[in-house]
VEXSELO-866518 format. One record per atom (N, C-alpha, C): residue number from 1; residue in one letter; atom name; x, y negated, z. Coordinates in pm, whole numbers, plus 50000, padded with zeros to 5 digits. Each point is the difference from the previous one (the first is absolute). Layout:
# residues N
TIDO  resi  resn  name      x      y      z
TIDO   NUM     A    CA      X      Y      Z
...
This chain:
# residues 120
TIDO  resi  resn  name      x      y      z
TIDO     1     X     N  50489  49051  49206
TIDO     1     X    CA  49899  50058  50078
TIDO     1     X     C  50030  49984  50148
TIDO     2     X     N  49895  49975  50071
TIDO     2     X    CA  50019  49986  50150
TIDO     2     X     C  49946  50118  50073
TIDO     3     X     N  50064  50050  50103
TIDO     3     X    CA  49945  50122  50067
TIDO     3     X     C  49994  49973  50151
TIDO     4     X     N  49903  50075  50060
TIDO     4     X    CA  49983  50000  50145
TIDO     4     X     C  50005  50136  50040
TIDO     5     X     N  50106  50046  50070
TIDO     5     X    CA  50021  50133  50056
TIDO     5     X     C  49936  50011  50135
TIDO     6     X     N  49917  50098  50015
TIDO     6     X    CA  49947  50034  50132
TIDO     6     X     C  50114  50053  50087
TIDO     7     X     N  49978  49994  50137
TIDO     7     X    CA  50112  50045  50079
TIDO     7     X     C  50021  50153  49994
TIDO     8     X     N  49917  50072  49940
TIDO     8     X    CA  50024  50146  49984
TIDO     8     X     C  50085  50037  49876
TIDO     9     X     N  50044  49890  49935
TIDO     9     X    CA  50087  50024  49885
TIDO     9     X     C  50148  49972  50040
TIDO    10     X     N  50088  50076  49962
TIDO    10     X    CA  50139  49998  50047
TIDO    10     X     C  50076  49875  49964
TIDO    11     X     N  50101  49968  50075
TIDO    11     X    CA  50085  49885  49961
TIDO    11     X     C  50079  50034  49881
TIDO    12     X     N  50015  50124  49959
TIDO    12     X    CA  50071  50034  49873
TIDO    12     X     C  49939  49929  49881
TIDO    13     X     N  49866  50017  49990
TIDO    13     X    CA  49935  49938  49890
TIDO    13     X     C  50004  49847  50014
TIDO    14     X     N  49981  49947  50113
TIDO    14     X    CA  50004  49859  50031
TIDO    14     X     C  50138  49936  49951
TIDO    15     X     N  50116  50069  50038
TIDO    15     X    CA  50124  49948  49963
TIDO    15     X     C  50027  50025  49844
TIDO    16     X     N  49947  50104  49943
TIDO    16     X    CA  50010  50024  49855
TIDO    16     X     C  49928  49887  49925
TIDO    17     X     N  49885  49964  50039
TIDO    17     X    CA  49919  49893  49935
TIDO    17     X     C  50071  49871  50015
TIDO    18     X     N  50049  49969  50119
TIDO    18     X    CA  50069  49872  50021
TIDO    18     X     C  50122  49998  49911
TIDO    19     X     N  50081  50108  49990
TIDO    19     X    CA  50119  50004  49912
TIDO    19     X     C  49973  49980  49863
TIDO    20     X     N  49878  50038  49952
TIDO    20     X    CA  49968  49978  49860
TIDO    20     X     C  49932  49861  49976
TIDO    21     X     N  49997  49919  50102
TIDO    21     X    CA  49956  49856  49976
TIDO    21     X     C  49838  49985  50016
TIDO    22     X     N  49932  50106  50046
TIDO    22     X    CA  49862  49990  50026
TIDO    22     X     C  49972  49912  50121
TIDO    23     X     N  49888  49928  49997
TIDO    23     X    CA  49952  49929  50115
TIDO    23     X     C  49927  50096  50088
TIDO    24     X     N  50054  50040  50106
TIDO    24     X    CA  49940  50117  50084
TIDO    24     X     C  49998  49963  50148
TIDO    25     X     N  49893  50029  50072
TIDO    25     X    CA  49991  49993  50138
TIDO    25     X     C  49954  50127  50058
TIDO    26     X     N  50051  50034  50119
TIDO    26     X    CA  49963  50130  50062
TIDO    26     X     C  49944  49975  50145
TIDO    27     X     N  49887  50059  50036
TIDO    27     X    CA  49944  49992  50129
TIDO    27     X     C  50091  50071  50093
TIDO    28     X     N  50043  49939  50107
TIDO    28     X    CA  50089  50056  50091
TIDO    28     X     C  50149  49937  49977
TIDO    29     X     N  50014  49937  49894
TIDO    29     X    CA  50139  49938  49965
TIDO    29     X     C  49968  49851  49984
TIDO    30     X     N  49925  49957  49900
TIDO    30     X    CA  49972  49864  49971
TIDO    30     X     C  49872  49949  50069
TIDO    31     X     N  49912  50094  50037
TIDO    31     X    CA  49866  49970  50052
TIDO    31     X     C  49987  50092  50126
TIDO    32     X     N  49931  49937  50096
TIDO    32     X    CA  49986  50074  50132
TIDO    32     X     C  49944  50138  49984
TIDO    33     X     N  50062  50091  50062
TIDO    33     X    CA  49948  50137  49996
TIDO    33     X     C  49872  50022  50073
TIDO    34     X     N  49927  50109  49965
TIDO    34     X    CA  49879  50027  50076
TIDO    34     X     C  49874  49931  49953
TIDO    35     X     N  50013  49926  49882
TIDO    35     X    CA  49880  49928  49950
TIDO    35     X     C  49900  50100  49937
TIDO    36     X     N  49874  49969  49989
TIDO    36     X    CA  49901  50082  49948
TIDO    36     X     C  50008  50010  49849
TIDO    37     X     N  49939  50102  49942
TIDO    37     X    CA  49996  50012  49855
TIDO    37     X     C  49923  49881  49938
TIDO    38     X     N  49900  49946  50060
TIDO    38     X    CA  49924  49888  49950
TIDO    38     X     C  50097  49878  49994
TIDO    39     X     N  50080  49984  50098
TIDO    39     X    CA  50095  49886  50002
TIDO    39     X     C  50106  50024  49884
TIDO    40     X     N  50046  50119  49974
TIDO    40     X    CA  50092  50028  49898
TIDO    40     X     C  49932  49967  49865
TIDO    41     X     N  49874  50044  49982
TIDO    41     X    CA  49928  49964  49878
TIDO    41     X     C  49990  49846  49983
TIDO    42     X     N  49966  49930  50110
TIDO    42     X    CA  49983  49853  49986
TIDO    42     X     C  50135  49936  49968
TIDO    43     X     N  50110  50042  50052
TIDO    43     X    CA  50130  49947  49961
TIDO    43     X     C  50021  50028  49850
TIDO    44     X     N  49966  50121  49960
TIDO    44     X    CA  50025  50037  49856
TIDO    44     X     C  49925  49905  49909
TIDO    45     X     N  49874  49977  50034
TIDO    45     X    CA  49915  49910  49918
TIDO    45     X     C  50046  49862  50002
TIDO    46     X     N  50027  49943  50124
TIDO    46     X    CA  50049  49864  50017
TIDO    46     X     C  50126  49971  49918
TIDO    47     X     N  50096  50093  50012
TIDO    47     X    CA  50130  49990  49938
TIDO    47     X     C  50018  50061  49862
TIDO    48     X     N  49893  50059  49955
TIDO    48     X    CA  50004  50075  49869
TIDO    48     X     C  50106  50102  49997
TIDO    49     X     N  49996  50085  50097
TIDO    49     X    CA  50106  50109  50007
TIDO    49     X     C  49932  50141  49975
TIDO    50     X     N  50073  50092  49936
TIDO    50     X    CA  49960  50135  49980
TIDO    50     X     C  50039  50077  50133
TIDO    51     X     N  49896  50067  50058
TIDO    51     X    CA  50026  50074  50120
TIDO    51     X     C  50065  50135  49972
TIDO    52     X     N  50097  50036  50079
TIDO    52     X    CA  50048  50140  49988
TIDO    52     X     C  49987  50057  50145
TIDO    53     X     N  49928  50112  50001
TIDO    53     X    CA  49952  50050  50132
TIDO    53     X     C  49991  50153  49996
TIDO    54     X     N  49977  50064  50114
TIDO    54     X    CA  49968  50142  50015
TIDO    54     X     C  49850  50011  50037
TIDO    55     X     N  49941  49892  50042
TIDO    55     X    CA  49858  49997  50044
TIDO    55     X     C  49893  49995  49880
TIDO    56     X     N  50014  50100  49920
TIDO    56     X    CA  49917  49997  49878
TIDO    56     X     C  49851  49992  50033
TIDO    57     X     N  49951  50086  50083
TIDO    57     X    CA  49862  50013  50036
TIDO    57     X     C  49957  49876  50075
TIDO    58     X     N  50073  49958  50103
TIDO    58     X    CA  49954  49878  50072
TIDO    58     X     C  49998  49875  49915
TIDO    59     X     N  50097  49970  49925
TIDO    59     X    CA  50012  49897  49916
TIDO    59     X     C  49890  49999  49890
TIDO    60     X     N  49986  50116  49934
TIDO    60     X    CA  49899  50021  49903
TIDO    60     X     C  49852  49970  50053
TIDO    61     X     N  49984  50051  50119
TIDO    61     X    CA  49859  49984  50056
TIDO    61     X     C  49981  49851  50032
TIDO    62     X     N  50095  49929  50054
TIDO    62     X    CA  49984  49859  50025
TIDO    62     X     C  49974  49917  49872
TIDO    63     X     N  50076  50032  49893
TIDO    63     X    CA  49983  49929  49875
TIDO    63     X     C  49861  50020  49947
TIDO    64     X     N  49943  50118  49999
TIDO    64     X    CA  49873  50023  49948
TIDO    64     X     C  49885  49961  50093
TIDO    65     X     N  50017  50008  50129
TIDO    65     X    CA  49891  49967  50085
TIDO    65     X     C  49996  49857  50026
TIDO    66     X     N  50115  49936  50005
TIDO    66     X    CA  50002  49848  50030
TIDO    66     X     C  50015  49915  49873
TIDO    67     X     N  50017  50072  49887
TIDO    67     X    CA  50008  49924  49871
TIDO    67     X     C  50116  49915  49997
TIDO    68     X     N  50114  50042  50057
TIDO    68     X    CA  50122  49922  50000
TIDO    68     X     C  50084  50048  49881
TIDO    69     X     N  50050  49909  49923
TIDO    69     X    CA  50070  50040  49879
TIDO    69     X     C  50140  49956  50006
TIDO    70     X     N  50103  50090  50029
TIDO    70     X    CA  50135  49968  50001
TIDO    70     X     C  50051  50004  49857
TIDO    71     X     N  50117  49948  49981
TIDO    71     X    CA  50063  49998  49863
TIDO    71     X     C  50019  50142  49957
TIDO    72     X     N  50029  50096  50077
TIDO    72     X    CA  50019  50130  49972
TIDO    72     X     C  50045  50083  50119
TIDO    73     X     N  49985  50126  49995
TIDO    73     X    CA  50031  50094  50111
TIDO    73     X     C  50075  50122  49949
TIDO    74     X     N  50114  50025  50061
TIDO    74     X    CA  50075  50122  49968
TIDO    74     X     C  50003  50087  50135
TIDO    75     X     N  49939  50119  49993
TIDO    75     X    CA  50004  50090  50115
TIDO    75     X     C  50095  50111  49981
TIDO    76     X     N  50092  50016  50092
TIDO    76     X    CA  50092  50118  49996
TIDO    76     X     C  49949  50109  50096
TIDO    77     X     N  49978  50113  49951
TIDO    77     X    CA  49942  50114  50070
TIDO    77     X     C  50101  50105  50044
TIDO    78     X     N  49968  50071  50108
TIDO    78     X    CA  50073  50122  50043
TIDO    78     X     C  50148  49979  50017
TIDO    79     X     N  50075  50087  49929
TIDO    79     X    CA  50149  50005  50028
TIDO    79     X     C  50079  49894  49917
TIDO    80     X     N  49933  49898  49958
TIDO    80     X    CA  50082  49892  49937
TIDO    80     X     C  50039  49901  50110
TIDO    81     X     N  50121  50024  50049
TIDO    81     X    CA  50050  49918  50116
TIDO    81     X     C  50140  49964  49972
TIDO    82     X     N  50054  49901  50071
TIDO    82     X    CA  50128  49951  49992
TIDO    82     X     C  50054  49971  49861
TIDO    83     X     N  50113  50049  49965
TIDO    83     X    CA  50052  49969  49863
TIDO    83     X     C  49913  50054  49888
TIDO    84     X     N  49925  50096  50025
TIDO    84     X    CA  49907  50052  49889
TIDO    84     X     C  49898  49892  49964
TIDO    85     X     N  49974  49910  50092
TIDO    85     X    CA  49909  49890  49967
TIDO    85     X     C  50053  49911  49888
TIDO    86     X     N  50131  49981  50000
TIDO    86     X    CA  50067  49925  49892
TIDO    86     X     C  49981  50069  49869
TIDO    87     X     N  50020  50136  49996
TIDO    87     X    CA  49979  50071  49879
TIDO    87     X     C  49848  49999  49944
TIDO    88     X     N  49901  49998  50105
TIDO    88     X    CA  49865  49989  49962
TIDO    88     X     C  49973  49863  49944
TIDO    89     X     N  50060  49897  50052
TIDO    89     X    CA  49970  49863  49951
TIDO    89     X     C  50063  49993  49862
TIDO    90     X     N  50115  50057  49963
TIDO    90     X    CA  50064  49993  49876
TIDO    90     X     C  49906  50072  49896
TIDO    91     X     N  49948  50114  50044
TIDO    91     X    CA  49900  50072  49910
TIDO    91     X     C  49883  49924  49968
TIDO    92     X     N  49937  49935  50094
TIDO    92     X    CA  49890  49915  49979
TIDO    92     X     C  50025  49889  49897
TIDO    93     X     N  50109  49928  50027
TIDO    93     X    CA  50039  49888  49912
TIDO    93     X     C  50032  50056  49853
TIDO    94     X     N  50057  50114  49983
TIDO    94     X    CA  50025  50058  49873
TIDO    94     X     C  49879  50053  49928
TIDO    95     X     N  49896  50039  50071
TIDO    95     X    CA  49887  50063  49940
TIDO    95     X     C  49873  49917  49990
TIDO    96     X     N  49998  49890  50076
TIDO    96     X    CA  49881  49906  49994
TIDO    96     X     C  50048  49859  49968
TIDO    97     X     N  49944  49954  49887
TIDO    97     X    CA  50042  49862  49956
TIDO    97     X     C  49953  49890  50085
TIDO    98     X     N  49885  50008  50069
TIDO    98     X    CA  49951  49901  50076
TIDO    98     X     C  49935  50059  50127
TIDO    99     X     N  50064  49981  50122
TIDO    99     X    CA  49939  50057  50127
TIDO    99     X     C  49912  49901  50063
TIDO   100     X     N  49976  49883  49946
TIDO   100     X    CA  49909  49903  50053
TIDO   100     X     C  49858  50054  49974
TIDO   101     X     N  49910  49970  50094
TIDO   101     X    CA  49855  50035  49989
TIDO   101     X     C  49989  50158  49996
TIDO   102     X     N  50093  50071  50064
TIDO   102     X    CA  49993  50146  49996
TIDO   102     X     C  50010  50052  50145
TIDO   103     X     N  49939  50116  50025
TIDO   103     X    CA  50021  50069  50121
TIDO   103     X     C  50068  50131  49961
TIDO   104     X     N  50126  50010  50028
TIDO   104     X    CA  50087  50109  49954
TIDO   104     X     C  50024  50094  50115
TIDO   105     X     N  49968  50125  49991
TIDO   105     X    CA  50041  50099  50098
TIDO   105     X     C  50107  50091  49943
TIDO   106     X     N  50109  50006  50072
TIDO   106     X    CA  50122  50079  49957
TIDO   106     X     C  50018  50114  50093
TIDO   107     X     N  50002  50116  49942
TIDO   107     X    CA  50027  50128  50083
TIDO   107     X     C  50119  50065  49923
TIDO   108     X     N  50052  50102  50070
TIDO   108     X    CA  50113  50075  49942
TIDO   108     X     C  49971  50157  50007
TIDO   109     X     N  50006  50057  49887
TIDO   109     X    CA  49992  50153  49995
TIDO   109     X     C  50114  50053  49909
TIDO   110     X     N  50063  50105  50053
TIDO   110     X    CA  50110  50063  49927
TIDO   110     X     C  50099  49895  49952
TIDO   111     X     N  50032  49914  50096
TIDO   111     X    CA  50103  49892  49975
TIDO   111     X     C  49963  49902  49882
TIDO   112     X     N  49875  49995  49965
TIDO   112     X    CA  49951  49908  49904
TIDO   112     X     C  49893  49911  50048
TIDO   113     X     N  50004  49869  49967
TIDO   113     X    CA  49897  49912  50051
TIDO   113     X     C  49882  50007  49914
TIDO   114     X     N  49883  49995  50073
TIDO   114     X    CA  49872  50001  49934
TIDO   114     X     C  49928  49867  50035
TIDO   115     X     N  49958  49931  49898
TIDO   115     X    CA  49930  49870  50020
TIDO   115     X     C  49851  50014  49971
TIDO   116     X     N  49924  49945  50084
TIDO   116     X    CA  49847  49983  49984
TIDO   116     X     C  49984  49859  49993
TIDO   117     X     N  49932  49947  49909
TIDO   117     X    CA  49987  49850  49980
TIDO   117     X     C  49854  49965  49986
TIDO   118     X     N  49954  49911  50082
TIDO   118     X    CA  49864  49944  49991
TIDO   118     X     C  50009  49847  49987
TIDO   119     X     N  49904  49943  49925
TIDO   119     X    CA  49994  49854  49987
TIDO   119     X     C  49940  49949  50119
TIDO   120     X     N  50039  49886  50053
TIDO   120     X    CA  49945  49935  50110
TIDO   120     X     C  49884  49912  49956
């Protein structure tokens, strides 16, 4: 799987994915920081990368209004930050067989991850 991390995702998850052999790029590290969400979506589509972001509403709105179809989107909400992002990613991979063509929203309540999944 190939991933594109938005700049609002920590380097902890970026380094974890790299260490596990995933093909990963991060806005602000491998790609110029400050790019628009539409540009992030276009990179994702062109390079067939799953987006990991916190901009759930913005990305979702663009996908549905502009009919842009990325490979997949994982949105990390609220207090899922830093090293907890790595645990959230592990939870997703353990609980979902195929993250492609999915819009996955991950939140955390009572130290448990909750996943909401929509087909793209």
